[in-house]
C-alpha positions in Angstrom: -86.4 28.9 94.7 -83.7 27.4 91.9 -82.4 29.5 89.3 -84.0 30.7 86.3 -83.2 28.6 83.1 -83.5 31.4 80.8 -84.0 35.0 81.3 -87.3 36.3 80.6 -88.3 39.5 78.6 -91.0 42.2 78.7 -93.0 40.7 75.9 -93.4 37.1 77.8 -94.4 38.5 80.6 -97.2 40.7 79.0 -98.4 37.4 76.6 -98.6 35.4 80.4 -100.6 38.2 81.9 -103.1 37.9 78.7 -103.3 34.2 79.1 -104.2 34.0 82.7 -106.6 36.8 82.2 -108.6 34.9 79.3 -108.3 31.6 80.7 -110.8 30.4 84.0 -108.3 27.7 84.8 -105.1 27.7 85.5 -102.4 27.7 82.7 -99.1 25.8 81.7 -96.2 28.1 82.8 -92.6 27.6 83.0 -91.4 25.9 86.3 -88.8 29.0 86.8 -91.8 31.8 86.9 -91.3 33.1 89.8 -87.3 33.7 89.7 -87.6 34.8 86.0 -90.1 37.4 86.7 -87.5 38.5 89.3 -84.8 38.9 87.5 -86.5 41.0 84.7 -88.1 43.1 87.1 -84.0 43.7 88.4 -82.7 43.9 85.4 -85.5 46.7 84.6 -84.5 48.5 87.7 -80.9 48.6 86.6 -81.5 49.7 83.2 -83.8 52.9 84.6 -80.6 53.7 87.2 -78.2 53.9 84.2 -80.8 56.1 82.3 -80.7 58.1 85.1 -77.3 58.3 85.6 -76.8 59.5 82.1 -79.8 62.1 81.4 -82.7 62.4 83.4 -84.8 64.3 81.3 -84.0 62.0 78.3 -86.7 60.0 76.7 -85.0 57.1 77.1 -85.0 57.7 80.9 -89.0 58.2 81.0 -89.4 55.1 78.7 -87.2 53.1 81.0 -88.9 54.2 84.0 -92.7 53.5 82.5 -91.3 50.0 81.3 -90.3 49.3 84.9 -93.6 50.1 86.5 -95.6 48.1 84.0 -93.7 45.0 84.2 -94.2 45.2 88.1 -97.8 45.6 87.7 -98.0 42.9 85.4 -95.9 40.4 87.6 -98.1 41.0 90.5 -101.2 40.8 88.5 -100.0 37.1 87.3 -99.2 36.2 90.6 -102.7 37.5 92.5 -104.5 35.4 89.0 -102.8 32.5 89.6 -103.2 32.5 93.7 -106.9 32.8 93.2 -107.1 29.8 90.6 -104.8 27.6 93.3 -107.2 28.4 95.9 -110.3 27.5 94.1 -108.0 24.2 93.0 -108.0 23.5 96.9 -111.5 24.1 97.7 -112.7 22.0 95.4 -109.9 19.3 96.5 -110.8 19.5 99.7 -114.4 18.4 98.9 -113.7 15.4 97.2 -112.5 16.7 94.0 -109.4 15.7 91.9 -106.9 18.2 90.7 -103.9 18.1 88.2 -100.8 19.5 89.9 -98.6 19.4 86.8 -98.9 22.9 85.6 -98.1 24.3 88.9 -94.5 25.8 90.0 -92.7 24.1 93.2 -93.7 27.4 94.9 -97.4 27.2 93.8 -97.5 23.3 95.0 -96.3 23.8 98.0 -98.9 26.5 98.6 -101.4 24.8 96.8 -100.9 21.7 99.5 -101.0 24.2 102.4 -104.2 25.3 101.4 -105.6 22.3 100.9 -104.8 21.2 104.1 -106.1 24.1 105.9 -109.2 23.5 104.0 -109.9 20.1 104.9 -109.7 21.3 108.7 -111.8 24.0 108.2 -114.6 22.0 106.3 -114.3 19.4 109.2 -114.4 21.7 112.2 -118.2 21.0 113.1 -117.5 17.6 113.2 -114.7 18.0 115.2 -116.9 20.0 117.7 -119.5 17.2 117.6 -116.8 15.0 118.7 -117.0 13.0 115.3 -112.9 12.1 115.4 -113.3 9.7 112.3 -114.5 12.4 109.9 -111.2 14.4 110.7 -108.7 11.9 109.2 -108.2 13.3 105.6 -105.5 10.9 104.2 -106.1 7.6 102.7 -103.8 5.9 105.0 -105.4 7.0 108.3 -108.6 5.5 107.2 -107.0 2.1 106.5 -105.6 2.2 110.3 -109.1 2.7 111.9 -110.5 -0.1 109.8 -108.0 -2.5 110.9 -108.6 -1.8 114.8 -112.2 -2.7 114.5 -112.0 -6.6 113.7 -109.6 -6.9 116.3 -113.0 -6.0 118.9 -115.1 -7.9 117.0 -113.2 -11.0 117.0 -112.9 -11.0 120.8 -116.8 -10.4 121.4 -118.2 -14.0 120.0 -115.7 -15.8 122.0 -117.2 -15.4 125.4 -121.0 -15.5 123.3 -120.6 -18.6 122.1 -119.2 -20.4 125.7 -122.5 -18.9 127.2 -125.4 -20.0 125.0 -123.9 -24.2 124.6 -125.0 -26.3 127.5 -126.3 -24.0 130.1 -129.7 -23.1 128.6 -130.7 -26.7 128.5 -131.2 -27.3 132.9 -132.9 -23.7 133.0 -136.3 -25.3 131.7 -138.2 -25.2 135.2 -137.6 -21.5 135.6 -140.5 -19.9 133.9 -142.7 -22.1 136.0 -142.0 -20.5 138.8 -142.5 -16.9 137.6 -146.1 -18.1 136.7 -146.8 -19.2 139.9 -145.7 -16.1 142.0 -147.3 -13.0 140.3 -150.8 -14.3 139.4 -152.5 -14.4 143.0 -151.0 -11.1 144.0 -152.7 -9.4 141.0 -156.0 -10.5 141.5 -156.2 -9.8 145.0 -155.4 -6.4 144.3 -157.9 -5.8 141.8 -160.6 -7.2 143.7 -160.4 -4.6 146.2 -160.8 -1.5 144.0 -164.3 -1.6 142.7 -166.3 -1.8 146.2 -164.5 1.2 147.1 -165.1 2.9 144.1 -169.0 2.5 144.1 -169.2 3.5 147.5 -167.6 7.0 146.7 -170.0 7.2 143.5 -173.0 6.7 146.0 -172.2 9.3 148.5 -171.9 12.2 146.0 -175.4 12.2 144.5 -177.3 12.6 148.1 -175.0 15.6 149.1 -175.8 17.6 145.9 -179.7 16.4 146.1 -180.1 17.7 149.5 -179.0 21.3 148.8 -180.9 21.6 145.4 -184.5 22.4 146.9 -183.3 24.8 149.6 -181.7 27.5 147.9 -184.5 27.4 144.9 -186.9 29.0 147.1 -184.8 31.7 148.3 -183.7 32.6 144.8 -187.0 33.5 143.5 -187.4 36.3 146.2 -183.9 37.8 145.9 -184.2 38.3 142.0 -186.3 41.4 141.9 -183.8 43.7 144.0 -181.1 43.2 141.2 -182.9 45.6 139.0 -181.3 48.7 140.4 -177.6 47.6 139.8 -177.2 48.3 136.0 -178.3 51.8 136.2 -175.5 52.2 138.9 -172.9 51.1 136.5 -174.0 53.1 133.7 -173.2 56.6 135.8 -169.5 56.1 136.6 -169.1 55.0 132.6 -169.7 58.0 131.2 -167.6 60.4 133.2 -164.2 59.1 132.0 -165.1 59.3 128.2 -164.3 63.2 128.3 -161.1 62.6 130.0 -159.6 60.2 127.6 -160.9 62.8 124.8 -159.1 65.6 126.8 -155.7 63.4 127.0 -155.8 62.4 123.1 -156.4 65.9 122.1 -152.9 67.0 123.9 -150.7 65.9 121.4 -152.2 67.4 118.6 -150.6 71.0 118.6 -147.5 69.0 118.7 -148.2 67.5 115.4 -149.1 70.6 113.9 -145.7 72.2 114.8 -144.3 69.6 112.9 -146.4 69.9 109.8 -144.8 71.2 106.8 -146.0 74.1 105.0 -145.4 76.1 101.8 -143.2 79.3 102.1 -141.2 81.8 99.8 -137.7 83.0 100.8 -137.5 86.6 100.4 -133.5 87.1 101.1 -130.5 84.5 101.4 -130.3 83.1 104.9 -127.4 81.3 106.5 -127.4 77.5 107.0 -129.5 76.7 110.0 -130.1 73.4 111.8 -133.8 72.0 111.9 -135.7 69.2 113.9 -134.3 66.4 111.4 -131.9 68.0 109.0 -129.9 71.4 108.1 -131.3 73.7 105.7 -129.4 76.1 103.4 -132.0 78.5 102.1 -131.5 81.4 99.2 -133.9 84.1 97.8 -136.9 83.2 96.1 -136.7 79.8 97.1 -140.1 77.7 97.4 -139.3 75.1 100.2 -141.9 72.9 102.7 -140.6 73.7 106.3 -142.0 72.6 110.0 -144.6 74.8 110.8 -142.0 76.1 113.7 -139.3 76.9 111.4 -141.9 78.1 108.8 -143.7 80.9 111.3 -140.3 82.0 112.5 -138.9 82.9 109.3 -142.4 84.8 108.4 -142.6 86.6 111.5 -139.2 88.3 111.0 -140.5 88.9 107.4 -137.9 86.8 106.1 -140.4 84.6 104.0 -144.1 84.9 103.3 -146.4 81.9 103.4 -147.5 80.4 100.0 -151.4 79.2 100.2 -151.9 77.3 97.0 -155.2 77.6 95.1 -157.4 74.5 95.1 
């Protein structure tokens, strides 16, 4: 950090704070901003110590203390505001935006470059995990080196391809005739054997089905009348389980009645007590809705009375 070019005053620090608060973008400041603010806070601290040594109860000592505290707060706020703006600039730069860093101090420019580099790495984290190494490069020089390596591989590939395609293709004109002669007789022989087998299978199926049809038809006509008493047997046991289910559903009704709230009037002050869902603290003449279990306890002990609302 370079030394301050000239001392900073308290009024200058206050003006810088007001400008940074009003502006959404970072503003132009002196290059020795951090050193100047540090020297100002040191000078105000020495002035306060001098007043404390002279008269701790004096008005001058109290004023020096208030001035020192306010300067420290303003310096921290200025650094905080400018840091937020620098971070936003770095994020825009990582996304491809262009930022001017002429208005930054040396300390802020170093901070901006670090945040910019970290932001680029963070935004390319998904591509890095996917294995896309080309997207990780963030500098322009690195992109040129990658592009220069590709044409070297491309020039090496067409050289052997041209040697293969030259005169070797002409003498191999007889090859397609050989391929046409061999597979033709084999394919037709296979297809000729299939249809007779499939026809024989279909002819065997219908006679089997026809032979079984007439025999059971005569027997089924005599077997249908005794099937009538079967539904009467099914209706008997169905009627029995119905009252069982109704009895089971009627069991949880008392539990619901116990938690059903009712209106009561409290006759005396009561200490705090715990309920099923919360704690209660009741006073005399309170009208409250309590669960039936708690309300009956208070009514039985004559500490509350039941209120029946009129229809």
